[in-house]
C-alpha positions in Angstrom: 31.2 -16.7 24.8 32.3 -15.1 28.1 29.9 -15.1 31.0 28.7 -11.9 32.6 30.9 -12.7 35.7 34.0 -13.1 33.5 33.3 -9.7 31.8 32.8 -8.0 35.2 36.0 -9.6 36.5 37.9 -8.3 33.5 36.4 -4.8 33.9 37.3 -4.8 37.6 40.8 -5.9 36.9 41.2 -3.2 34.2 40.0 -0.6 36.7 42.4 -1.8 39.3 45.2 -1.6 36.8 44.2 1.9 35.9 44.1 3.0 39.5 47.4 1.5 40.2 48.9 3.2 37.2 47.6 6.6 38.2 48.8 6.1 41.8 52.3 5.2 40.4 52.3 8.3 38.2 51.3 10.4 41.2 54.1 9.0 43.3 56.7 9.5 40.6 55.6 13.1 39.9 55.5 14.0 43.6 59.0 12.5 44.1 60.4 14.4 41.1 58.8 17.6 42.4 60.3 17.1 45.8 63.8 16.5 44.3 63.5 19.6 42.2 62.4 21.6 45.3 65.5 20.5 47.2 67.7 21.2 44.2 66.2 24.7 43.8 67.5 25.7 47.3 71.1 25.0 46.2 71.0 26.8 42.8 72.6 30.2 42.5 72.1 30.6 38.7 68.9 32.6 38.1 68.2 31.1 34.6 68.6 27.5 35.9 66.3 28.4 38.9 63.6 29.8 36.5 63.8 26.6 34.4 63.3 24.5 37.5 60.4 26.6 38.7 58.8 26.2 35.2 59.2 22.4 35.4 57.8 22.4 38.9 54.8 24.4 37.8 54.2 21.8 35.0 54.6 18.9 37.4 52.0 20.6 39.7 49.6 20.7 36.8 50.2 17.0 36.0 49.8 16.1 39.7 46.4 17.9 39.9 45.2 16.2 36.7 46.3 12.8 37.9 44.7 13.3 41.3 41.4 14.3 39.5 41.6 11.2 37.3 42.2 9.0 40.4 39.3 10.6 42.3 36.9 10.1 39.4 38.0 6.4 39.0 37.5 5.8 42.7 34.2 7.5 42.7 32.9 5.7 39.6 34.1 2.4 40.8 32.7 2.9 44.3 36.1 2.1 45.7 36.7 3.8 49.0 40.1 5.1 49.7 40.3 3.0 52.9 39.7 -0.2 51.0 42.8 0.2 48.8 46.1 -1.3 49.7 49.2 0.9 49.8 49.6 4.6 49.9 50.8 7.2 47.5 
């Protein structure tokens, strides 16, 4: 049988993993959005431009959802942004 401390450590480790996963997703989504934004400036084809804008709109929605999830996880875990290592 696991002790209460072991269970709390597992829970904390899982929350850290979830936070890291969300931060990684946010970073990837933001990088992709920035790449598309730069690409959009060089495109002369209207249809391709509209497709990129649609993808960027979807990426923005994903970014907002990921940020909300991250904020909730941080708030629930009483983890303060300044206590985390790394940056998005």
